[in-house]
Phi, psi and omega in degrees: 000133180286142177224155184236132183230137176216143173263130180245141174273126181226169175299341177273356187107186182292136175239139175264130179243132179235132175240141169259183176293340180276316182169196181296128185248327188201138165226126181190187186259351185232116178298330182302326180301324180291311185297328180289321185279336187242137174258349180289148175291158178239163186235129179268008178303151176290130181234140182303325181292323176295322178297322178296321178295317180300314179297316180300312181294321178299313177301313181300309184291336179263017171078012177263138178296121184289351181082188182296136181268105178258014180283119181292150178251141173262104183256027177301126177081006181269139182294158177301322178303308181295322178300317180293319179295315179299321179299317178290323179299324179295342180272350180287127183286160178301126180083354179280140179254130179225133178283162175301321180298316179294320179297316177298319179297316178298328180277356179092017181236070179301133178081014183273348180293140180261000000 
């Protein structure tokens, strides 16, 4: 599967963003994490989906509401628990604060916060 990787400069420091052909796969601070999990080659070509992530993160970090998130996610290999939590997390509004406990409860996993 083809994947696209770009390093972005943010107020938190550099972030690595990875997209697969399905959707957003990874955002984090260490490229090594990607290379360990994937055996497929990657492409640093500019991809429209990477540009959409860059715009979304720029809006977020500069205090502008990024708007509706239409960036697809690649949840290949993700547990049902995490999928449900991510689904609920996507419903949290910009600037809204939710505890881990509340997020777990919304996902149907009361008491799941660590």
